[in-house]
C-alpha positions as CSV (number, residue, x, y, z in Angstrom):
1,X,-11.0,-40.5,5.2
2,X,-13.5,-37.6,4.9
3,X,-14.4,-35.0,7.5
4,X,-17.7,-33.2,7.7
5,X,-18.0,-29.6,6.9
6,X,-21.0,-27.7,8.3
7,X,-21.9,-24.0,8.0
8,X,-24.6,-22.6,10.2
9,X,-26.0,-19.1,9.7
10,X,-26.0,-17.5,13.2
11,X,-27.2,-14.0,12.1
12,X,-28.4,-12.6,8.9
13,X,-31.0,-9.9,7.7
14,X,-33.7,-12.6,7.3
15,X,-34.7,-15.5,9.4
16,X,-35.8,-19.0,8.3
17,X,-36.7,-20.8,11.5
18,X,-38.9,-20.2,14.6
19,X,-37.2,-19.0,17.8
20,X,-34.4,-17.1,16.0
21,X,-33.8,-13.4,15.5
22,X,-32.8,-11.5,12.3
23,X,-30.6,-8.4,12.2
24,X,-28.7,-6.4,9.5
25,X,-25.4,-8.2,9.5
26,X,-23.8,-11.6,9.1
27,X,-22.3,-14.3,11.4
28,X,-21.6,-17.9,10.5
29,X,-20.5,-20.9,12.6
30,X,-18.3,-23.2,10.6
31,X,-17.3,-26.7,11.7
32,X,-14.6,-28.2,9.5
33,X,-13.5,-31.5,11.0
34,X,-12.4,-30.7,14.5
35,X,-12.1,-27.0,13.8
36,X,-14.8,-24.6,15.0
37,X,-14.7,-21.3,13.3
38,X,-16.8,-18.1,13.9
39,X,-16.8,-16.1,10.7
40,X,-18.0,-12.6,11.5
41,X,-20.2,-11.6,14.4
42,X,-23.0,-9.5,13.1
43,X,-24.0,-6.3,15.0
44,X,-24.4,-8.4,18.2
45,X,-28.1,-7.8,18.7
46,X,-29.0,-11.4,17.8
47,X,-25.8,-13.4,18.1
48,X,-25.9,-14.6,21.6
49,X,-29.6,-15.5,21.6
50,X,-29.4,-17.3,18.3
51,X,-26.3,-19.3,19.4
52,X,-28.2,-20.4,22.5
53,X,-31.2,-21.5,20.5
54,X,-28.9,-23.4,18.0
55,X,-26.8,-25.0,20.7
56,X,-23.6,-23.3,19.8
57,X,-21.0,-22.5,22.5
58,X,-18.6,-19.7,21.6
59,X,-16.1,-21.1,24.2
60,X,-15.5,-24.0,21.8
61,X,-14.3,-21.7,19.0
62,X,-10.8,-22.4,17.9
63,X,-10.8,-19.5,15.4
64,X,-12.6,-16.2,14.8
65,X,-12.3,-14.6,11.3
66,X,-13.5,-11.1,10.6
67,X,-14.2,-10.5,6.9
68,X,-13.8,-6.7,7.2
69,X,-14.2,-3.9,9.7
70,X,-17.8,-2.7,9.4
71,X,-20.1,-2.7,12.5
72,X,-22.5,-5.3,11.1
73,X,-19.8,-7.9,10.9
74,X,-17.7,-7.1,14.0
75,X,-20.1,-5.6,16.6
76,X,-21.0,-8.9,18.2
77,X,-17.4,-9.6,19.1
78,X,-17.6,-7.3,22.1
79,X,-20.5,-9.3,23.6
80,X,-18.8,-12.6,23.4
81,X,-15.2,-11.6,24.0
82,X,-14.9,-13.1,27.4
83,X,-15.7,-16.6,26.0
84,X,-13.0,-16.5,23.3
85,X,-9.8,-17.2,25.3
86,X,-9.2,-20.4,23.4
87,X,-9.6,-18.8,19.9
88,X,-7.1,-17.2,17.5
89,X,-8.5,-14.1,15.8
90,X,-7.7,-13.6,12.1
91,X,-8.2,-10.0,10.9
92,X,-6.8,-7.7,8.3
93,X,-4.6,-4.9,9.8
94,X,-6.9,-2.2,8.4
95,X,-10.1,-3.7,9.8
96,X,-10.3,-1.4,12.8
97,X,-9.7,1.9,10.9
98,X,-12.4,4.5,11.2
99,X,-15.0,4.0,8.5
100,X,-17.9,6.2,7.3
101,X,-20.5,6.3,4.6
102,X,-22.4,9.2,3.1
103,X,-26.1,8.9,2.5
104,X,-28.0,10.1,-0.6
105,X,-29.1,13.2,1.3
106,X,-25.5,14.1,2.1
107,X,-25.5,13.1,5.8
108,X,-22.7,11.0,7.1
109,X,-22.9,7.8,9.2
110,X,-20.1,6.0,11.1
111,X,-20.1,2.4,10.0
112,X,-16.8,1.2,11.5
113,X,-16.3,-1.4,14.2
114,X,-17.0,-0.5,17.8
115,X,-13.6,-2.1,18.4
116,X,-11.1,0.7,17.7
117,X,-7.8,-1.3,17.6
118,X,-6.4,-4.7,17.6
119,X,-5.0,-4.0,21.1
120,X,-8.5,-3.6,22.4
121,X,-9.4,-7.2,21.6
122,X,-6.0,-8.8,22.0
123,X,-6.3,-9.6,25.8
124,X,-9.5,-11.7,25.2
125,X,-8.1,-14.1,22.6
126,X,-5.3,-16.6,22.5
127,X,-3.6,-14.8,19.6
128,X,-4.2,-12.3,16.9
129,X,-3.0,-13.0,13.3
130,X,-3.0,-10.0,10.9
131,X,-4.0,-11.4,7.5
132,X,-2.4,-9.2,4.8
133,X,-2.2,-12.2,2.5
134,X,-3.5,-15.7,2.2
135,X,-3.4,-17.4,5.6
136,X,-4.3,-20.9,6.7
137,X,-6.7,-20.8,9.7
138,X,-7.4,-24.5,10.0
139,X,-6.9,-27.7,8.1
140,X,-8.2,-27.2,4.5
141,X,-9.4,-23.7,5.5
142,X,-7.8,-20.5,4.2
143,X,-8.5,-16.8,4.5
144,X,-7.6,-14.7,1.4
145,X,-6.3,-11.6,3.0
146,X,-6.4,-8.6,0.7
147,X,-8.2,-9.4,-2.5
148,X,-6.8,-7.9,-5.8
149,X,-9.2,-5.7,-7.8
150,X,-8.7,-7.3,-11.2
151,X,-11.7,-6.1,-13.2
152,X,-13.1,-2.7,-14.2
153,X,-16.8,-3.2,-13.4
154,X,-16.7,-3.9,-9.6
155,X,-16.2,-1.3,-6.9
156,X,-16.7,-1.3,-3.1
157,X,-20.4,-1.0,-3.5
158,X,-21.1,2.4,-2.0
159,X,-19.7,5.8,-0.9
160,X,-17.4,4.6,1.8
161,X,-14.8,6.9,3.4
162,X,-12.0,6.8,6.0
163,X,-12.8,10.3,7.4
164,X,-16.0,11.9,8.6
165,X,-15.5,14.8,6.1
166,X,-15.7,12.2,3.4
167,X,-12.6,13.4,1.6
168,X,-10.7,10.2,1.7
169,X,-12.4,7.2,-0.1
170,X,-12.1,3.9,1.7
171,X,-11.0,1.2,-0.7
172,X,-11.9,-1.4,1.9
173,X,-8.6,-3.2,1.6
174,X,-9.5,-5.1,4.7
175,X,-12.2,-7.1,2.8
176,X,-11.3,-10.8,2.8
177,X,-13.1,-14.1,2.2
178,X,-12.7,-17.6,3.5
179,X,-12.3,-20.6,1.2
180,X,-12.5,-24.3,2.2
181,X,-11.1,-27.3,0.4
182,X,-13.4,-30.2,-0.1
183,X,-12.5,-33.5,-1.9
184,X,-13.3,-32.2,-5.4
185,X,-13.9,-28.5,-5.2
186,X,-13.9,-25.3,-3.2
187,X,-16.5,-23.6,-1.0
188,X,-16.2,-19.8,-0.7
189,X,-17.6,-17.9,2.2
190,X,-18.0,-14.1,1.9
191,X,-18.8,-11.5,4.5
192,X,-19.8,-8.5,2.3
193,X,-17.7,-8.9,-0.9
194,X,-16.6,-5.2,-1.0
195,X,-13.7,-6.3,-3.2
196,X,-16.3,-7.6,-5.6
197,X,-17.8,-11.1,-6.0
198,X,-16.0,-11.7,-9.3
199,X,-12.7,-10.4,-8.0
200,X,-13.0,-12.7,-5.0
201,X,-13.8,-15.8,-7.1
202,X,-10.9,-14.9,-9.5
203,X,-8.5,-14.7,-6.7
204,X,-9.7,-17.9,-5.0
205,X,-9.4,-19.6,-8.3
206,X,-5.8,-18.4,-8.7
207,X,-4.9,-19.4,-5.1
208,X,-6.4,-22.9,-5.6
209,X,-4.9,-23.3,-9.1
210,X,-8.2,-23.4,-10.9
211,X,-10.0,-26.0,-8.8
212,X,-13.8,-25.9,-9.3
213,X,-15.7,-23.6,-7.1
214,X,-18.8,-25.5,-6.0
215,X,-20.5,-23.2,-3.5
216,X,-20.4,-19.4,-2.8
217,X,-22.4,-18.1,0.2
218,X,-22.7,-14.9,2.1
219,X,-22.9,-11.2,1.2
220,X,-22.2,-10.2,-2.3
221,X,-22.7,-6.5,-1.8
222,X,-24.7,-5.8,-5.0
223,X,-27.4,-3.9,-3.1
224,X,-26.5,-0.6,-5.0
225,X,-25.1,-2.2,-8.1
226,X,-26.2,-1.0,-11.5
227,X,-28.1,-3.3,-13.9
228,X,-24.9,-3.4,-16.0
229,X,-22.8,-4.6,-13.1
230,X,-25.3,-7.2,-12.1
231,X,-25.4,-8.4,-15.7
232,X,-21.6,-8.7,-15.9
233,X,-21.6,-10.5,-12.6
234,X,-24.1,-13.1,-13.9
235,X,-22.0,-13.6,-17.0
236,X,-18.9,-14.2,-15.0
237,X,-20.7,-16.7,-12.7
238,X,-21.6,-18.7,-15.8
239,X,-17.9,-19.0,-16.6
240,X,-17.1,-20.2,-13.1
241,X,-19.9,-22.8,-13.3
242,X,-20.7,-22.4,-9.6
243,X,-23.1,-25.2,-8.6
244,X,-24.6,-23.6,-5.5
245,X,-25.2,-19.9,-4.9
246,X,-26.5,-18.7,-1.5
247,X,-26.7,-14.9,-1.6
248,X,-27.4,-13.1,1.7
249,X,-27.2,-9.9,3.7
250,X,-26.0,-7.0,1.5
251,X,-26.6,-8.7,-1.9
252,X,-29.8,-6.8,-2.3
253,X,-33.2,-7.9,-3.4
254,X,-32.8,-6.9,-7.0
255,X,-29.5,-8.8,-7.4
256,X,-30.9,-11.8,-5.5
257,X,-33.9,-12.0,-7.8
258,X,-31.6,-11.8,-10.8
259,X,-29.4,-14.6,-9.5
260,X,-32.5,-16.8,-8.8
261,X,-33.9,-16.0,-12.3
262,X,-30.6,-16.8,-14.0
263,X,-29.7,-19.9,-11.9
264,X,-33.0,-21.2,-10.6
265,X,-31.7,-24.7,-9.8
266,X,-28.5,-23.5,-8.2
267,X,-29.7,-20.8,-5.7
268,X,-30.3,-21.7,-2.1
269,X,-31.7,-19.5,0.7
270,X,-29.2,-18.2,3.2
271,X,-31.1,-17.1,6.3
272,X,-30.6,-17.1,10.0
273,X,-30.8,-20.7,11.0
274,X,-29.8,-22.1,7.5
275,X,-27.4,-25.0,7.6
276,X,-25.1,-26.2,4.8
277,X,-23.3,-29.6,4.9
278,X,-20.4,-30.9,2.8
279,X,-17.7,-33.5,3.0
280,X,-14.2,-32.1,3.4
281,X,-10.8,-33.5,2.6
282,X,-8.6,-34.7,5.5
């Protein structure tokens, strides 16, 4: 027997349907059989309005997964927290650390979550699970936990720091991805990919014992990547033979254009309102 797997884009930097709002951030609604999973929450500027338009009720969520602790992936959690009493929250223990970035002109911006600690959100959810390692969140659905950095050409994708003085680099150890088992292959869902797209695929491949990765969607954080890194990423993707690529959010226009040029028959738009359907294994 097969169960339906559906992924709906609730919030993203672009919009693909009338009546919806775009914002810098990412939020996905995943239905895997009976499980209903909210993966990231965007900034929160568009989340509630888009969910209403798309007919999604957050009170039905069994699970909330945060890919990492930046504001554009966690900010929406505050606005919907009172609806999440049924849900289990899966989050890396470092996700709510203070986080900063330094602009090219030297000014510093706070980019961490408006939620300052796990204890702040704990009263609003059924349970909190800290995901330091691979963790099952639903039938056939896993979160990676911390992703090993196994190559020498990927970095976090920008000047990120744990302190406002920008003296302590943030390795973004809280970055994690979701992967979903289907009958013949794996679907990988990424928030920002600060651990690196290739590092993420390498780890998922290891965890699934080399099962084919059919689809990768979400943010690949190549927006500031060099031409060399983009080229090495494209070469690595050839080796994984991914059949569907759906880059979004922080991937960056230049990298998205490179992906579409290299894999014209495999790339699919990932915009607010986009919907992806698969058959998943029971």
